[in-house]
N, C-alpha and C positions, 0 to 999 in steps of 0.2 A: 249575927242576929241584930247588929245595929243598923246595917244596911237595909234590910227587910224592914225594921221599925221605921226607919227614914222613908223607904220608898211607899209604906202603907199610908203614912202620915201625910206625905205629900199628895199621893193620888186622892185621898178623902178631903183633906183641907182645900185643894184648888177645886175638887168638883163641887165642894159646899159653897164657895163662893161663887162659881158659876150658877149653880141653880138656884141659890136663894137670891143673891144680889143681882147677877147679869139677867137671868131668866124670869123668875117670879116677880122679883120688885122692877128693874129696869124695862123689861120688854113689855111684862103685861099688867103692872102696877096691881098686882093681887093683894098689896098691902102698902101703907106709906110709912114713911120715917121723917124726922126732921132733916134738916140739911146739914147740921153737924154730925149726926149719926150717918147720914148717906156719906160723907167725906171719911169717916172712920172707917166705912166697907170698902171706900175706895183702896184706902191704904192697906187694911186687911187682905184685899183681894191681890195688891200689888205682892205683898209678902209671900203669901201662899202659892200665888200663880209663879213668880219669878219670871224667868226668861220667856215664858208664855203669856205673861199679862196682856190683856186686851182692853180696848177703851169700851167702857159700860154704855157711852153713848152709841157708837158704831155697831157694837154688838146687837143692842136693843133695836136700832133701826133696821140691821140685817135681819133679825130675827122676825122682827113685824111683818117684814117682806115675804118671808118664808111661809107664814100663816097665811098672807093675802093671796100668794100665788104658788100654793103647795103644787109640785108636780106639774108645773107648766114650765115654758122656756124663760119665765121671768123669776122663777124661783131661784133664790142664791146658791141652793144646794140640793139637787134631787138627782138620786139614782136613774131616774127614768130618763134623764137628759144628758147624763155624763157615763161615758164607758166605763170606768173604775174609779175606784177610791181617790188614787192619785189626782186623776183629773177633776174630780168633783172638788177635793181641798182645794187646788190651785185656783179653780173658778171663786170658790169661797173666798180664798185671801184676797184675790184680786178687787172683788165687790167690797170686802171689809176694809181694806186699804183705801180704795176709791172713796168710800163714805167719808173715812178718817180724814184723809186728806182734803177733801172737798173737790176731787175730780170726777167723783160720781155723784148725780144728783138724783136721789130717790123722790118719789111722791112728798109732798108737804106733810100728809096726814100722817106719814110714819115718823115724823120728828117731832112730834107733839108730846110734852111731859117727860121727856127723856133726861136722865141725869146728865151734867156735863161739868167737867172741871176741865178746862182747856190747859192749864199752866201745869197740873199734874201730869196730865197724860202726855204733854208734850216732853216732860222729862223721864217719864217712866217707859216709854215707848221708843228710847234712843238705842242705837246699837251698843251703846257702852253699858247701858243697864243689863240687856239681855246677855253680853258677853259676861259681865260680873257675875250673874247667877249662873250662868254655865260653868265658869271657872270655880265657883264655890262648890257646885253639885259634883265636880271632877275631884276637887281636893277632898271633899268628904269621902269618895270611895278609895282614893290612894291611901288615906290614913286608915279606913274601917274596912275595907274589902276583904273577904278571907278566901274568894275563890274568882277565879278567873272570868266565870261566865256572868258574875254580879255586874261587871262592866257594861254588859249589854244593856242593863236598864237605864244607863245615863241618858241615850237618846229620847226614852220615854220623859225622864225629868224635865229635859229640855223644851220638848214639844207636848207637854202634858195637856194644855187646853186644846190644840188640833187632835190629838188621840181621844179625848173625851166627846169632841164634836163629831169624829168620823163614826164613832161606835153608834151614836143615836143616829145622824144624819143619813148615813149610810145602811147600816145594817137594821136600823129600826123601821127603814122603809121597804126592806126587802124580806126581813124573816120575822116570825112570830105569829101570834093570834091577835084577833080584833074582837073588842066588846062592841063596838058601833060600826055599822056601815057608813063609810065617810065617801067623799068624792075625791078620796086620795089614798096613797099606798101606807099610810102611817099604821103601824102596828106596836103591840107591846112585845117587845123583844124578850123580856125576862119575867116568868110567871111570878119568881119572888125575887125582888129587886134591891140588894145591898149594896151591890157591886158599883150601880149607877145613882145611888140616892133616888131613887125614883124616877129618874130621867127616862129610864126605858119603858116606862108606861106611856109610850108615844101616843097610841090609837086614843088613851083616856084624855091626854093632855090636847091633843087636837080636837076633841069633841068639847072640853072644858077648858079652853087655853088661860083663863084668868083664874081658874081655881088653885087655891093653895094646896090642895091635895090631889096629887098626881095618881094615886091609886084608890082604893076604897070601893071600887065596882063591884069586885069579887072578893070573897073573905081572905084570899091569899095575896092579895095584892097591896101590901103595907108600905107607905111612902116614909121613910126614916127621918125626912126634913119636915114633914107635917106637923109631927107635935113639937118640934123645934120652934117653928114658926108661932104655934099656940102658945107655948111657954114665953117667948119672946113679947107676943103681945099681952101676956098676963103681966110682965114686968114693966109694960108701957114702953118699950123700946121700939116696936113697930105697932101699926095699927091695921088690924085686918079688915078688910071690906065686907067679906062673907065668908061664914065659917061651913057653910052647906057646899055639897057638890052640885051645884048648880052653875050654869053659865053666868058669869060674872061681865059686865058689859067692858070690852076693852077700850080703853081711852081713846085710842087712835082711830 
């Protein structure tokens, strides 16, 4: 039971940091927050993502490229131009690391208003950090696993971020339904999305990229993160630019 609780908690906390901080805040600027709170979510993301922690700056730049170049050869991750999931994620990682290390130069417009904490990323993205988190996961399973098959969950812990990215960037561009006719292959993968915290409403998101609500187009499309953002706005922790399901101008 402890292993399953740990796995579920890691899955959703890591996913929340990705969709709330990296995606809606860093990439699309759907809401604002103070610099001190931004750094809190840096640390929060590092703790809940662990070995698969990503640079919010590099992620945001790459994701903006995805929206600008969707399903073209310039798209960092497109099932249309990569033969399989592994090939797509290898290309994604290559571009992401290139942006982070400065060996890949994206268009200047994609680099505006992105969060940046170089000193923290430099430490958090070391091999030492990744190995440390991986060993913690393994140790937890050694102490609490009650069946041999549970050990097969460890690689998912180690690669949690890429696993989430694969589900959306591959499967939500190949399978599902559409609410809007778009000049790309984006689809809503799940009709009721609690497993991906709204991220699988990908067709909705490509239509309204800076909206804080990824669902809401059909009655069954409930985005679990939307009320959380509204609550944080009410507390004054974040400041929403628009609460309506309308296209907010993306700052890049």
